[in-house]
C-alpha positions, 0 to 999 in steps of 0.5 A: 374509645379514644380519639386518634388520627388515621392516615392512609397511603399516599395517593389513596382516597380519604376514608369514608366517614362513619367506616368501621375499624374492624379486627378479624376473630374467629373468622368474623370482623369485630368493630373496634371504633369508627372514622368520625371525620375525614378530609383531603388536606391541601396543606398536607397533600394527603388525606387525613382522618380522625376516629374513635378507636378502642384503646386507640391512644396506646395503638399509634403506628398499628395498622387497622382495617377499615370497613365500609360498604363491604370493602376493606382498606388499611389505615394506620393509627396516629396522633390526632393532630396531623399538623403542627402537633407542637404548636410552633406555628400557632406560638410563632 
């Protein structure tokens, strides 16, 4: 499992912490990882989340289904740093 960022479409609620990233196979859902933290970012104006996902670093930009309490949502796998990834603000 690798640490990744998870994004949801603008206007959606944050992902539930502990929800599983799943893949459909043979008519069943198989866990590929889970959401470790999730918050509404006041700086970015949208939800941000981190998760541990199988082969996550190689899957940036890929959509993944997120399952929680029997409901499915879609998220996109992204880099784990949602704000200032190059460190420009830190080093200003």
